[in-house]
C-alpha positions in Angstrom: -0.1 0.0 0.0 1.3 3.5 -0.9 0.4 5.1 2.3 2.2 2.3 4.4 5.3 2.9 2.3 5.1 6.6 2.9 4.5 6.1 6.7 7.6 3.9 6.9 9.6 6.6 5.1 8.4 9.3 7.5 9.2 7.0 10.5 12.5 6.1 9.3 13.5 9.8 8.4 12.5 10.8 11.8 14.5 8.1 13.5 17.7 9.0 11.5 17.2 12.8 12.3 19.6 14.5 14.7 18.2 15.8 18.0 15.9 18.8 17.7 17.5 22.1 18.4 14.8 23.8 20.7 14.7 26.2 23.4 12.9 24.8 26.5 9.7 26.4 27.6 8.9 27.4 31.3 6.5 24.4 31.6 7.1 21.0 33.2 5.5 18.1 31.2 5.8 14.7 32.8 7.4 11.9 30.7 6.0 8.9 32.6 2.7 10.0 34.0 0.7 7.0 32.9 -1.8 9.5 31.3 -2.3 10.7 27.6 -0.5 14.1 27.7 -2.4 16.7 25.7 -1.1 20.1 24.7 -3.8 22.4 23.4 -3.0 26.0 22.1 -3.5 28.4 19.2 -1.5 27.5 16.0 2.3 28.4 16.1 2.4 29.1 19.8 5.0 26.4 20.3 3.3 23.1 20.9 5.3 21.1 18.4 8.6 22.5 19.9 7.5 21.4 23.2 7.0 18.0 21.9 10.4 18.1 20.3 11.9 18.9 23.6 10.0 15.9 25.3 11.4 13.8 22.4 14.9 14.9 23.0 14.6 14.0 26.7 13.1 10.6 25.9 15.7 9.8 23.2 18.5 10.3 25.9 17.2 7.4 27.8 15.6 5.0 25.2 16.4 3.9 21.6 15.1 6.6 19.3 13.4 3.9 17.1 11.0 3.5 20.2 9.7 6.9 19.6 6.8 7.2 17.0 6.1 10.7 15.9 3.3 11.7 13.4 2.6 15.2 12.2 -1.0 15.2 11.0 -0.3 18.5 9.2 1.9 16.6 6.8 0.2 16.8 3.3 1.2 13.2 2.7 -0.9 11.9 5.5 -4.5 12.4 4.5 -5.8 9.8 6.9 -9.4 8.5 7.3 -10.3 7.0 10.7 -9.8 3.5 9.5 -6.3 4.1 8.0 -4.8 5.2 11.5 -4.2 1.5 12.1 -1.5 1.8 9.3 0.7 3.7 11.7 1.0 0.6 14.0 1.4 -2.0 11.1 3.9 0.2 9.4 6.0 0.4 12.5 5.8 -3.2 13.2 7.0 -4.1 9.6 9.8 -1.5 9.9 11.0 -2.7 13.3 9.7 -6.2 13.9 12.0 -6.8 17.0 10.7 -3.7 18.9 7.9 -4.2 21.3 5.1 -1.6 20.8 4.3 -1.6 24.5 7.7 0.0 25.1 7.2 2.8 22.5 6.4 6.4 23.1 3.6 7.9 20.6 3.6 11.4 19.6 0.7 12.7 17.4 0.9 16.4 16.5 -2.3 18.3 15.4 -4.3 15.1 15.8 -7.7 16.8 15.6 -7.2 16.9 11.8 -8.4 13.3 11.7 -12.0 12.6 12.5 -12.5 9.8 15.1 -8.9 10.1 16.5 -10.0 9.7 19.9 -11.1 6.0 19.4 -7.7 5.2 18.0 -5.8 6.8 20.7 -8.0 5.2 23.4 -7.3 1.8 21.9 -3.5 2.5 21.9 -3.8 3.4 25.5 -5.8 0.5 26.6 -3.9 -2.3 24.6 -0.6 -1.0 23.4 1.2 1.8 25.4 0.3 4.5 28.1 3.1 6.6 26.6 1.0 8.9 24.5 1.4 12.6 23.8 -1.0 14.7 21.6 -1.4 18.2 20.4 -4.3 20.2 19.0 -5.2 23.7 18.1 -9.0 23.4 19.1 -9.7 23.3 22.8 -13.5 22.6 22.3 -12.8 19.7 19.9 -10.2 18.1 22.2 -12.1 18.7 25.4 -15.4 17.4 24.0 -13.8 14.1 22.6 -11.7 13.6 25.6 -14.7 14.1 27.8 -16.7 11.4 26.1 -13.9 8.8 25.1 -10.7 9.5 27.0 -12.2 10.5 30.5 -9.8 9.7 33.3 -6.9 8.9 31.0 -5.6 12.4 30.1 -3.5 15.3 31.5 -4.2 18.6 29.5 -1.8 21.5 29.5 -2.7 24.8 27.7 0.1 26.3 25.8 0.2 30.1 25.1 2.6 32.3 23.2 5.6 33.0 25.1 5.4 34.6 28.6 7.8 37.7 29.2 10.1 35.5 31.1 10.4 33.1 28.1 10.6 36.1 25.7 13.6 37.2 27.5 15.1 33.7 27.4 14.5 33.4 23.7 16.3 36.8 23.2 19.2 35.7 25.4 18.7 38.5 27.9 19.9 37.8 31.3 17.5 38.7 34.3 19.4 40.9 36.7 17.1 43.6 38.0 20.1 45.1 40.1 22.0 45.9 37.0 21.4 49.2 35.2 22.6 47.8 31.9 20.4 44.6 32.1 17.4 46.5 33.4 17.7 48.8 30.3 17.8 45.7 28.1 14.7 44.1 30.0 12.7 47.4 29.6 13.5 47.6 25.9 12.6 43.9 25.5 9.2 44.7 27.3 8.5 47.4 24.7 9.0 44.9 21.9 6.9 42.5 23.8 4.2 44.8 24.0 4.4 45.7 20.4 5.0 42.5 18.6 3.8 39.8 21.2 5.1 36.4 21.9 4.8 34.1 19.0 8.0 32.1 19.2 8.9 32.4 15.5 8.3 36.1 15.6 11.1 36.6 18.2 13.7 35.6 15.8 12.5 37.0 12.5 13.4 40.5 11.2 11.0 42.9 12.8 9.9 44.1 9.3 8.4 40.7 8.6 6.7 40.1 12.1 3.2 41.4 11.2 3.2 39.7 7.9 4.0 36.5 9.5 1.2 37.0 12.1 -1.2 37.9 9.5 -0.5 34.5 7.8 -1.1 32.9 11.2 -4.5 34.5 11.3 -5.5 33.4 7.8 -4.5 29.8 8.6 -6.8 29.8 11.7 -9.5 31.6 9.8 -9.7 29.2 6.9 -8.4 25.9 8.3 -9.5 25.9 11.8 -12.7 27.7 11.5 -14.0 27.7 7.9 -13.0 24.2 7.1 -13.7 22.5 10.5 -16.9 24.1 11.2 -18.2 24.3 7.7 -18.9 28.1 7.8 -20.1 29.4 4.5 -20.3 33.2 5.3 -16.5 33.7 5.3 -16.7 37.5 4.9 -19.0 37.9 8.0 -16.7 35.7 9.9 -13.7 37.6 9.1 -15.5 40.9 9.9 -16.5 39.4 13.2 -13.1 38.2 14.2 -11.4 41.6 13.5 -14.2 43.3 15.2 -13.7 41.3 18.4 -10.0 41.6 18.3 -10.3 45.3 18.0 -12.3 45.2 21.1 -9.5 43.5 23.1 -9.8 44.4 27.0 -13.2 46.0 26.3 -16.7 44.8 27.0 -18.1 42.7 24.0 -21.5 43.6 22.6 -22.8 41.0 20.1 -25.8 43.1 19.4 -23.7 46.1 18.4 -21.6 43.9 16.1 -24.7 42.4 14.7 -26.1 45.9 13.8 -22.7 46.9 12.3 -22.7 43.7 10.1 -26.3 44.4 9.2 -25.6 48.0 8.2 -22.6 46.8 6.1 -25.0 44.6 4.1 -24.1 41.2 5.8 -27.0 38.8 6.2 -26.3 36.9 9.3 -28.3 35.8 12.4 -27.5 37.0 15.9 -27.1 33.3 17.1 -24.5 32.8 14.4 -22.4 35.5 16.0 -22.6 33.8 19.3 -21.5 30.6 17.7 -18.6 32.4 16.0 -17.5 33.8 19.5 -17.4 30.3 20.8 -15.5 29.1 17.8 -12.9 31.9 18.2 -12.3 30.9 21.9 -12.2 27.2 20.9 -9.3 27.9 18.6 -7.5 30.0 21.0 -7.8 33.3 19.4 -8.8 34.8 22.7 -10.5 34.3 25.9 -13.6 35.6 27.6 -13.6 37.2 31.1 -16.8 37.3 32.9 -18.1 39.9 35.3 -17.5 39.0 39.0 -20.8 38.2 40.8 -21.7 36.0 43.7 -24.4 34.5 41.5 -23.1 32.0 38.8 -26.3 32.7 36.8 -25.5 36.4 36.7 -21.8 35.8 35.8 -22.9 33.6 32.7 -25.5 36.2 31.7 -23.6 39.3 32.5 -21.3 41.6 30.5 -18.0 40.0 29.4 -14.7 41.1 28.1 -12.5 39.8 25.3 -8.7 39.4 25.6 -6.7 38.5 22.4 -4.2 35.6 22.5 -1.4 38.0 21.6 -1.0 41.6 21.2 1.1 41.1 18.0 -2.1 39.6 16.4 -3.9 42.9 17.1 -1.3 45.1 15.7 -0.8 42.8 12.7 -4.4 43.2 11.8 -4.1 47.0 11.9 -5.5 47.6 15.3 -2.5 49.4 16.7 -2.1 48.8 20.4 0.9 51.1 20.2 -1.7 54.0 20.0 -2.9 52.7 23.5 -0.1 50.8 25.2 -2.2 50.6 28.4 -4.5 48.1 26.7 -1.6 46.0 25.4 -0.1 45.9 29.1 -3.6 44.9 30.3 -3.8 42.1 27.6 -0.4 40.6 28.4 -1.2 40.8 32.2 -4.3 38.8 31.5 -2.3 35.9 30.0 0.4 36.2 32.6 -2.5 35.5 35.0 -3.8 32.7 33.0 -0.5 31.1 33.1 0.0 31.2 36.9 -3.4 31.5 38.5 -5.0 28.2 39.6 -8.4 29.7 40.5 -10.8 31.7 38.4 -10.3 35.2 37.0 -13.0 37.9 36.6 -13.3 41.6 36.3 -15.4 43.7 38.7 -17.5 46.7 37.9 -19.8 48.6 40.0 -21.4 52.2 39.3 -18.7 54.2 40.4 -15.4 51.9 39.9 -13.9 49.0 38.1 -11.2 46.5 39.0 -9.5 44.7 36.0 -8.9 41.3 37.7 -10.4 39.6 40.5 -8.8 36.3 41.5 -11.0 33.5 43.1 -9.6 30.7 44.8 -11.8 27.9 46.1 -14.9 30.0 46.3 -13.4 33.1 47.8 -11.9 36.3 46.3 -8.0 35.9 46.9 -6.6 39.0 45.1 -7.5 42.1 43.2 -5.3 43.5 40.5 -5.4 46.7 38.4 -3.4 47.5 35.3 -2.5 51.0 34.5 0.4 52.1 32.2 1.0 55.3 33.9 -0.2 56.6 37.3 1.3 60.2 37.1 -2.1 61.7 36.6 -3.9 62.3 39.7 -7.3 61.4 38.4 -6.0 58.2 36.9 -4.2 57.2 40.1 -7.4 58.0 42.1 -9.4 55.9 39.9 -7.3 52.8 40.0 -6.9 53.1 43.7 -10.6 53.3 44.2 -11.2 50.3 42.1 -8.9 48.3 44.2 -10.3 49.7 47.5 -13.9 48.9 46.4 -13.2 45.3 45.8 -11.0 44.9 48.8 -13.7 46.3 51.1 -16.4 44.3 49.5 -14.6 41.0 49.6 -12.7 41.7 52.8 -9.3 41.7 51.3 -6.4 43.3 53.1 -4.5 44.2 50.0 -4.5 44.5 46.2 -2.0 45.2 43.5 -1.6 47.7 40.6 0.6 46.7 37.7 2.4 49.5 35.8 4.9 50.1 33.1 7.7 51.1 35.5 6.1 52.7 38.6 6.7 51.0 41.9 5.4 52.0 45.5 3.7 50.8 48.6 0.8 52.7 49.7 -1.8 52.3 52.5 -5.3 53.6 52.1 -8.2 52.9 54.6 -6.1 50.1 56.2 -5.6 48.4 52.8 -2.2 47.7 51.5 -1.8 48.5 47.7 1.4 47.4 46.1 2.4 49.2 42.8 4.5 46.9 40.7 6.2 47.3 37.3 5.0 44.5 34.9 8.5 43.3 34.4 9.0 42.7 38.0 5.6 40.9 38.4 6.4 38.7 35.3 9.8 37.8 36.4 9.2 36.9 40.0 
């Protein structure tokens, strides 16, 4: 069979290849967990490189021929569900003396094959528990894992580079006590707030970064959304996506976007726009932040904010965050919290104040965080402090934080401790 021969060639070429040259990410992925390790995240955020790093670690302790790596983005592998079995038979013919139970399976972008979860479950139940998979669609992976792989998986969300990883990729040593290194760090922070943290964008010439990210967007649009969900109204979808990206850090009004589309001559139902929002979140173009309320129903039904997966994406699509660097700072801070906070994240708004991030841990409010680029203006400073104070008093917190570009201070207001911290210090601690 032609596909079997292609598979053998792919497997053999992989085994003859030298170790991958990759920079480790700031995430610990277990090698021997007894679970199916799932990496989920937006395209080009570095999932495959993390797989390569794991493969390097495993190849150092076992014969590399016991590692099976299949990239389902390879145009030579247009698999149907039934043909997935060819992976096992091709490997067995190529290495008849190897025991499949000792092998490590790596399946990259596996969601491209319908019915993949049954194949993976069968490998896990009957062949080997050493399985690592990646996917660019959180909803697809989670729904299929929930029905067929429940109890068998550990899922790790992968995002574009954190600021700490960004510095590592740029070979910038972190020494906050050195004036010279601090200057490098602040300069890198300016780049991070402008170009974002897609790994490939860190090393490419700056004049090509936005073009590169525009291509990322087009692949997500047409491959992950249009093709996968069978969306016919491509123009309306593209308008909608750019519109919500333009609203990053702001409240999202589907009704308002619906009226804009209608005024522009698009024929689309409001329910379709709610679906588009769900799809955009599922492919990691961004995330939704609910308004804090003690009532779960009110949270679900209340106003929501949208945060883009990467500020470089916003700038690449002509929505220049450089015109409002405060929004860029708030957006990168949101993802910094998503990486490190185990609890839930909300925003708070009352009639007279707002707090950007309210952190809940095991049913109680554990922290309150504001983000403000510059606190020099008296009224701005007063507004940010009032937002912290209101949520602290409401939820019986003793302290809160304000994240800034470079201002630093400790203040006490109404017996509440408010710590003002530069973003780079928060991100690097």
